[in-house]
Backbone bond lengths (Angstrom), bond angles and torsions (degrees), N, CA, C in turn:
res aa  C-N    CA-C-N  psi(-1)  N-CA   C-N-CA  omega(-1)  CA-C   N-CA-C  phi
1 M - - - 1.441 - - 1.526 108.93 -
2 D 1.322 115.12 132.01 1.448 120.51 177.84 1.521 108.63 -92.12
3 T 1.315 117.00 121.40 1.465 120.91 -176.54 1.527 113.14 -69.19
4 Q 1.325 117.78 -8.26 1.461 120.46 175.29 1.530 111.44 -64.30
5 I 1.324 117.13 -14.65 1.466 120.88 177.71 1.529 110.41 -55.18
6 F 1.318 117.24 -33.07 1.459 120.79 -177.47 1.533 112.48 -72.36
7 N 1.323 117.33 -18.20 1.463 121.54 178.51 1.527 112.58 -81.88
8 L 1.324 117.80 -11.10 1.463 120.85 -176.77 1.521 113.00 -81.43
9 K 1.315 116.63 -11.57 1.478 120.98 179.06 1.535 111.65 58.14
10 L 1.323 116.20 40.16 1.460 122.05 176.55 1.525 109.87 -79.84
11 S 1.313 116.10 169.21 1.462 120.19 176.70 1.529 109.70 -64.74
12 V 1.311 114.87 163.32 1.470 120.20 177.19 1.530 109.44 -60.32
13 Y 1.337 116.53 -41.26 1.467 119.34 179.57 1.523 111.71 -63.01
14 A 1.332 117.38 -44.80 1.464 120.02 -178.69 1.528 110.95 -64.52
15 T 1.316 116.48 -43.21 1.464 120.20 178.80 1.527 110.71 -64.13
16 S 1.314 116.89 -44.64 1.467 121.32 178.89 1.522 111.26 -63.63
17 L 1.324 116.39 -39.30 1.461 120.13 179.45 1.525 110.78 -65.73
18 Y 1.313 117.07 -40.04 1.463 120.26 175.74 1.532 110.49 -58.69
19 I 1.315 116.37 -45.93 1.468 120.15 179.53 1.534 109.95 -60.93
20 L 1.324 116.78 -43.87 1.465 120.50 178.10 1.527 111.01 -61.03
21 L 1.320 117.69 -46.12 1.467 120.94 -178.50 1.525 111.46 -62.45
22 T 1.320 117.81 -39.51 1.461 119.35 178.78 1.529 110.79 -66.87
23 E 1.328 116.41 -36.60 1.472 119.70 178.16 1.534 111.40 -69.00
24 L 1.323 116.94 -41.24 1.466 120.05 177.53 1.527 110.37 -61.87
25 A 1.322 116.35 -46.04 1.459 120.22 179.80 1.532 111.04 -61.94
26 A 1.322 117.22 -41.91 1.466 121.20 179.86 1.524 111.80 -66.66
27 S 1.334 116.17 -27.78 1.467 120.90 -179.47 1.515 112.75 -86.80
28 G 1.324 116.87 -3.28 1.454 120.19 -179.71 1.520 114.04 81.86
29 V 1.334 116.95 12.96 1.464 121.63 178.46 1.520 107.74 -90.44
30 R 1.316 116.78 131.12 1.473 120.92 178.16 1.528 107.84 -71.95
31 P 1.331 118.92 113.46 1.460 121.90 -173.34 1.537 113.65 -78.52
32 T 1.305 115.71 75.92 1.458 122.20 177.23 1.529 109.20 -86.81
33 R 1.309 115.46 171.68 1.474 121.38 177.91 1.529 110.02 -58.67
34 E 1.320 116.29 -39.56 1.469 121.06 179.82 1.530 111.27 -64.61
35 E 1.316 116.90 -44.32 1.466 120.67 178.56 1.530 110.61 -64.17
36 I 1.317 116.11 -40.17 1.464 120.36 179.11 1.525 109.83 -63.56
37 A 1.331 116.63 -48.83 1.474 121.27 -177.10 1.519 111.69 -58.44
38 G 1.315 117.35 -35.61 1.454 121.24 -179.33 1.522 114.09 -72.73
39 R 1.329 116.65 -14.30 1.462 120.17 -174.67 1.528 114.29 -122.59
40 F 1.331 117.01 -11.04 1.457 120.98 -172.85 1.518 109.14 -107.27
41 A 1.325 116.66 130.46 1.470 121.75 -172.59 1.528 114.01 -77.02
42 A 1.320 118.71 -11.92 1.468 120.95 -178.11 1.527 110.72 -77.49
43 G 1.319 115.49 156.88 1.450 121.08 175.11 1.522 110.91 -72.54
44 R 1.319 115.89 173.52 1.470 120.41 -176.59 1.535 112.41 -60.71
45 E 1.325 117.23 -44.17 1.467 119.89 -178.22 1.529 111.14 -64.10
46 D 1.329 117.49 -45.18 1.462 120.63 179.18 1.529 111.01 -65.30
47 T 1.321 116.65 -36.33 1.461 120.80 177.47 1.526 110.26 -65.78
48 D 1.330 116.95 -43.84 1.466 120.84 178.76 1.526 111.41 -61.69
49 I 1.319 116.98 -41.62 1.466 121.12 178.42 1.528 109.92 -64.28
50 A 1.321 117.10 -43.78 1.460 121.31 179.73 1.530 110.51 -63.41
51 L 1.332 117.33 -43.65 1.465 120.66 177.33 1.524 110.36 -59.79
52 Q 1.322 116.82 -45.31 1.460 121.01 -179.76 1.523 111.39 -61.98
53 D 1.337 116.94 -42.99 1.467 120.57 177.92 1.523 111.20 -59.23
54 L 1.318 116.27 -43.46 1.465 120.77 -179.64 1.521 111.55 -68.55
55 L 1.325 116.95 -38.55 1.469 120.89 178.63 1.528 111.50 -66.85
56 V 1.330 116.81 -43.84 1.467 121.43 -179.23 1.519 110.90 -61.90
57 R 1.314 116.70 -39.26 1.471 121.17 -179.92 1.525 112.18 -83.12
58 R 1.320 116.77 0.81 1.475 124.47 -178.71 1.530 112.74 59.32
59 V 1.316 115.69 27.81 1.463 120.83 175.25 1.525 108.63 -72.74
60 I 1.331 115.81 -31.96 1.459 122.43 176.56 1.520 108.42 -131.89
61 Y 1.337 115.26 166.95 1.458 120.80 172.47 1.521 108.07 -134.90
62 A 1.316 115.35 155.54 1.462 121.26 178.67 1.519 108.60 -100.25
63 S 1.309 115.67 136.16 1.450 122.36 178.57 1.523 108.52 -111.87
64 D 1.321 116.38 124.44 1.465 121.85 -179.66 1.520 108.89 -113.55
65 P 1.342 117.18 100.22 1.463 119.95 -178.74 1.536 113.14 -74.13
66 G 1.327 116.62 -10.54 1.461 120.17 178.71 1.510 112.52 87.52
67 G 1.305 114.37 174.20 1.456 119.72 -179.54 1.513 111.43 65.81
68 D 1.306 115.58 -143.44 1.462 121.75 -179.10 1.528 112.62 -89.46
69 V 1.298 117.24 3.77 1.458 121.51 -178.18 1.533 108.11 -81.62
70 P 1.339 117.32 127.47 1.477 119.76 -177.64 1.527 112.90 -71.79
71 L 1.327 114.19 158.91 1.459 120.84 173.66 1.522 110.54 -56.06
72 S 1.313 115.92 150.96 1.463 119.91 170.21 1.525 107.43 -130.69
73 Y 1.308 115.57 157.73 1.463 122.42 -174.14 1.516 109.42 -119.48
74 H 1.328 115.81 133.16 1.460 121.03 -173.66 1.522 110.80 -133.62
75 P 1.323 117.40 144.95 1.462 120.08 178.56 1.527 111.69 -71.95
76 N 1.319 115.64 142.12 1.466 123.10 170.97 1.519 108.65 -93.77
77 P 1.322 117.85 156.92 1.463 118.23 171.25 1.524 110.35 -65.99
78 A 1.307 117.64 151.06 1.459 122.72 -176.94 1.531 112.24 -58.98
79 S 1.305 118.07 -23.95 1.467 120.87 179.37 1.533 111.82 -64.93
80 L 1.326 118.34 -18.05 1.469 122.25 179.04 1.514 113.35 -96.82
81 W 1.315 117.98 -8.97 1.453 121.48 -176.69 1.521 111.17 -67.20
82 I 1.313 115.86 147.78 1.455 121.24 173.66 1.529 106.76 -94.35
83 L 1.310 114.74 113.48 1.466 120.46 -176.11 1.517 110.48 -84.10
84 P 1.347 116.37 153.90 1.477 119.38 179.48 1.525 111.99 -68.72
């Protein structure tokens, strides 16, 4: 986890979701929507907003393997983030 996340002034949900995604990735768990929902205390709407905030700022990216395999979300290095 890159501590620069705290400098972005994101919502608590977005910051928490970033921390969760980095932990899932480090643990070798594919961070799909289903995996996130099972571990994240926010409701679906708040989770969707947090994901969108992270995607817009390029803090994370979505990976689409195609077929029936769901999207997964992965952290980008801080050098790719869009700062405020």
